[in-house]
Wavefront OBJ file of the C-alpha trace (Angstrom):
o trace
v 80.898 -167.111 114.129
v 77.615 -165.333 113.887
v 75.657 -164.974 110.613
v 73.638 -162.083 109.892
v 71.304 -162.647 106.677
v 69.937 -158.910 106.015
v 67.632 -157.669 103.076
v 68.600 -154.453 101.525
v 65.633 -152.034 100.702
v 66.378 -149.109 98.315
v 64.609 -147.868 95.256
v 68.458 -146.627 94.073
v 70.324 -149.131 91.827
v 73.394 -147.754 93.113
v 72.408 -147.598 96.784
v 71.574 -151.062 96.542
v 74.685 -152.388 94.798
v 76.805 -150.695 97.130
v 75.299 -151.172 100.579
v 75.304 -155.475 99.217
v 79.492 -155.163 98.316
v 79.971 -153.383 102.263
v 78.060 -155.897 103.876
v 79.994 -159.126 102.062
v 82.847 -157.479 102.690
v 82.278 -157.649 106.755
v 82.449 -161.665 107.898
v 79.723 -163.040 109.180
v 77.706 -161.125 107.543
v 75.661 -162.220 104.018
v 73.258 -160.458 101.576
v 70.109 -162.883 101.291
v 68.482 -160.278 98.551
v 67.885 -156.496 97.382
v 64.983 -154.977 96.541
v 63.970 -151.281 95.336
v 60.166 -152.142 96.629
v 58.201 -152.243 100.007
v 55.921 -154.875 97.941
v 58.548 -157.274 96.847
v 60.598 -156.934 100.193
v 57.560 -158.334 102.144
v 57.706 -161.185 100.057
v 61.701 -161.562 100.355
v 61.080 -161.285 104.345
v 58.264 -163.922 104.118
v 60.691 -166.238 101.713
v 63.684 -165.310 103.062
v 63.603 -164.558 107.026
v 66.462 -162.478 106.945
v 67.672 -161.380 110.377
v 67.827 -157.333 109.351
v 66.101 -155.300 106.619
v 68.195 -152.345 105.937
v 65.472 -150.018 104.548
v 65.448 -146.815 102.891
v 62.638 -144.898 104.736
v 61.558 -142.794 101.524
v 60.253 -145.385 98.253
v 59.467 -144.170 95.270
v 55.749 -143.875 95.494
v 55.949 -146.027 99.143
v 56.434 -144.847 102.230
v 59.095 -147.210 104.250
v 57.670 -146.178 107.454
v 54.437 -148.344 106.637
v 56.729 -151.287 105.308
v 58.826 -151.181 108.406
v 55.769 -151.210 110.263
v 54.268 -154.194 108.531
v 57.347 -155.944 108.516
v 57.499 -155.927 112.393
v 54.125 -156.631 112.929
v 53.840 -159.781 110.501
v 57.459 -161.167 111.321
v 58.903 -160.058 114.883
v 61.973 -161.950 114.564
v 63.031 -159.494 111.846
v 64.879 -156.271 112.827
v 64.418 -152.987 110.804
v 67.175 -150.702 110.174
v 66.027 -147.600 108.882
v 68.563 -145.669 106.393
v 67.748 -142.256 105.392
v 69.123 -138.804 104.778
v 66.748 -137.100 106.339
v 68.160 -135.683 109.715
v 64.289 -135.102 111.521
v 63.066 -135.772 115.037
v 59.296 -136.362 113.456
v 60.463 -139.143 111.407
v 62.824 -141.226 114.229
v 60.011 -140.957 116.221
v 57.468 -142.387 113.469
v 60.000 -145.131 112.498
v 60.426 -145.836 116.070
v 56.750 -145.983 117.105
v 56.657 -148.352 113.598
v 58.920 -150.692 115.210
v 62.465 -149.758 113.859
v 65.208 -150.884 115.719
v 67.666 -149.127 114.337
v 67.894 -145.378 112.557
v 71.177 -144.189 110.542
v 72.109 -141.104 108.333
v 73.367 -142.041 104.944
v 76.351 -140.084 105.484
v 77.415 -142.149 108.064
v 80.518 -143.870 108.053
v 80.914 -148.207 107.123
v 81.795 -149.266 110.534
v 78.914 -146.905 111.891
v 76.318 -148.497 109.781
v 78.307 -152.623 110.224
v 77.829 -151.425 114.490
v 73.714 -150.177 113.608
v 72.997 -153.758 112.028
v 75.253 -155.605 114.314
v 73.280 -153.898 117.470
v 70.261 -154.843 115.497
v 71.000 -158.373 115.016
v 71.410 -158.084 118.942
v 67.940 -156.624 119.636
v 69.356 -153.636 120.748
v 68.432 -150.218 119.242
v 70.817 -148.177 117.623
v 70.053 -144.772 116.672
v 71.772 -141.896 114.874
v 74.134 -139.913 117.594
v 72.941 -136.324 115.773
v 69.288 -137.484 115.529
v 69.111 -138.855 118.671
v 70.328 -135.641 120.180
v 67.832 -133.479 118.325
v 65.074 -135.421 119.462
v 65.919 -135.553 123.080
v 66.319 -132.108 122.766
v 62.730 -131.683 121.339
v 62.007 -134.028 124.021
v 62.906 -131.698 126.981
v 61.878 -128.671 125.291
v 58.634 -129.867 124.828
v 58.183 -131.015 128.710
v 55.843 -133.438 128.588
v 53.644 -133.183 131.739
v 54.597 -136.469 134.243
v 55.427 -135.916 137.807
v 58.605 -138.172 137.733
v 57.512 -140.525 140.872
v 58.406 -143.538 139.310
v 61.865 -142.364 139.341
v 61.873 -143.826 142.955
v 61.332 -146.809 142.537
v 64.852 -147.352 140.844
v 67.666 -148.495 142.381
v 71.216 -146.461 142.041
v 72.552 -149.147 139.733
v 69.423 -148.680 137.414
v 69.464 -144.994 137.946
v 73.336 -145.537 136.784
v 72.524 -147.772 133.733
v 69.451 -145.381 132.782
v 71.859 -142.614 132.331
v 73.848 -144.596 130.212
v 71.045 -145.763 127.830
v 70.034 -142.141 127.283
v 73.631 -141.537 126.321
v 73.537 -144.285 123.518
v 75.842 -147.018 124.623
v 74.839 -150.421 124.095
v 74.273 -152.638 126.613
v 77.870 -154.450 125.436
v 79.364 -150.787 126.560
v 76.890 -150.340 129.497
v 78.497 -153.554 131.011
v 82.356 -152.512 130.017
v 81.246 -149.067 132.331
v 79.557 -151.014 135.244
v 81.601 -154.285 135.373
v 78.732 -156.445 135.009
v 77.922 -158.965 132.378
v 75.799 -158.169 129.081
v 73.240 -160.455 130.072
v 72.801 -158.857 133.403
v 72.809 -155.256 131.915
v 70.252 -156.822 129.712
v 68.281 -157.764 132.570
v 68.547 -154.584 133.867
v 67.251 -152.671 130.902
v 64.255 -154.567 131.044
v 63.490 -154.075 134.298
v 64.042 -150.368 134.121
v 61.267 -150.550 131.363
v 58.798 -152.020 133.463
v 59.241 -150.053 135.923
v 58.616 -146.466 134.179
v 56.303 -148.103 132.040
v 57.882 -147.594 128.819
v 58.498 -149.567 125.926
v 61.827 -149.087 124.314
v 65.823 -147.470 124.856
v 64.348 -144.375 122.953
v 61.120 -143.489 125.195
v 63.989 -144.633 128.525
v 66.442 -141.798 126.998
v 63.903 -139.223 126.851
v 62.557 -139.810 130.550
v 66.096 -139.033 131.475
v 66.922 -136.638 130.113
v 63.218 -135.020 131.253
v 64.414 -135.786 134.722
v 68.012 -135.563 134.668
v 69.612 -138.400 134.867
v 71.935 -137.857 132.564
v 75.308 -136.385 133.713
v 77.837 -136.887 130.846
v 77.627 -135.760 127.209
v 74.567 -133.531 127.196
v 76.598 -130.298 126.296
v 74.872 -130.434 122.903
v 71.235 -130.561 124.157
v 71.466 -127.473 125.783
l 1 2 3 4 5 6 7 8 9 10 11 12 13 14 15 16 17 18 19 20 21 22 23 24 25 26 27 28 29 30 31 32 33 34 35 36 37 38 39 40 41 42 43 44 45 46 47 48 49 50 51 52 53 54 55 56 57 58 59 60 61 62 63 64 65 66 67 68 69 70 71 72 73 74 75 76 77 78 79 80 81 82 83 84 85 86 87 88 89 90 91 92 93 94 95 96 97 98 99 100 101 102 103 104 105 106 107 108 109 110 111 112 113 114 115 116 117 118 119 120 121 122 123 124 125 126 127 128 129 130 131 132 133 134 135 136 137 138 139 140 141 142 143 144 145 146 147 148 149 150 151 152 153 154 155 156 157 158 159 160 161 162 163 164 165 166 167 168 169 170 171 172 173 174 175 176 177 178 179 180 181 182 183 184 185 186 187 188 189 190 191 192 193 194 195 196 197 198 199 200 201 202 203 204 205 206 207 208 209 210 211 212 213 214 215 216 217 218 219 220 221 222
């Protein structure tokens, strides 16, 4: 059974206690620490080496984005899931650039938060669907200039998988869609990122939207 070791960082005590209690109700999840400050969070990460840090983006007198950036730079084996009340595409982009693996709004259901932490543990991105939809709409309307010539380097299977990535599916979910193993899908995603010179799944999703490679679930983006 997996053992996902979690550090909770939030400057509201009731949130810290609530999250700790929630995670401990799920088999395979354990809370190795909880703190209200970024400075202490860094100390805890160094001491306990948690698998996933669940981090509030706005701490008292501190930036969760800066803390995320430092954690991912100093401890690359530790994943960060941002938990926030702010549905803002600019903040989402900043968190992704800081190295966050997940971005979840605080009004999310328990199961979705658990799914986000589990995805982070498996080194897969999990972005809140509402925030992601706004981000992709922003990217599409911005119309960043590129030729799209790189699409010609992709096989039909890679284009299909890229479209599914843009829909927010995890590697496991994509594997079920295309009848491949999860490991094979992971290799496909790595190849796609390399061919398109992209850094992560979110950039890949934005690329797919710009070049009309997504054919489902786009009504909310129009």
